[in-house]
N, C-alpha and C positions, 0 to 999 in steps of 0.2 A: 504494500500500500504506500509506503513512504518513498519507495523508488519511483513510483508513478507520480507522486506529488512534487518531486525535485524540480522539474522544469517550471512549474507554477511558483514554487517557493523562491526561485531565482529573482522574481520581480515583485513579489508581494507576500504579505503575511496571510496565512490561512487559518481560520478558526474551524475546529471540528467538534461537533456535539454528538453525543450518543444518548438516546432515551429509550427506556424499556416501555413498550406500549401494552404488552400483556405477557403472559407466562412464557411465550416462545417467539415474540416479535420485537425486534429492535428497529429504531430509526436512526440513521447516521446522516448528519448534515455536514457538508464541506462548503465553507463560506469564504471565498476570497475577499480580502480586505480591499475596499475601493480606495483609490487615490483621489484627491480633490478634483483633478482635471480629467478623470476617467469617464468614459461613457458608462452609465449605470448597468448596461448589459454585462459588463465585465465583473460585476459583483453578484451575478446570478448564482445562487447556491445549487449544489448537487445534493439531492435527497434520495437516499436509498433505504428501502424498508424490506425486512425479511427476517428469517430465523438466523440465529448465530451461524449455523452451518451455511446458509445461503450467502450471508455476508462474507464469511471466510472464502467461499468459492468464487463469488462474483464481484465483490467490491473493487478489487484491483483492476479488473478488466474495464468496469464502468468508469472508474477513476481515470484510467489511461485515456479512454475516449473523451472524457470531459476535459481533461487537460489539453489534449490535442485540439479540440474544437475551441477552447478558450484562447489558445495561442493563435490559431488561425483567425479568429474574430479580432483579436487585438492587432494583429498584423494588417488585416484588411482595413480596420478603422484608422490605423496610423497612415496607411497608404492614401486613403481617401482624404484625410486631413492635410497631408502634404500636397496632394494634387490641388485641393481647393486653395491652399495658401499660395501655391505657385501661380495659380490662375488669377489670384487677386492682386 
């Protein structure tokens, strides 16, 4: 799980919360810390709910996908901002 988080941690702090919903269900929230000049979409949390076994088996894969999409979105937003500034 932490290996998958490393690319995101390179640019921001991440808050992780875990809550027990019932006898066999947990909810994990991975919340990237937004910077003042960030687009709010870059602070969208990942929420994953399941049994402890499901979390052990799947959270890393979902986290890797989330981090990849987060990085692509940040890159696309930065490119769009640079293009608009160059045009102005």
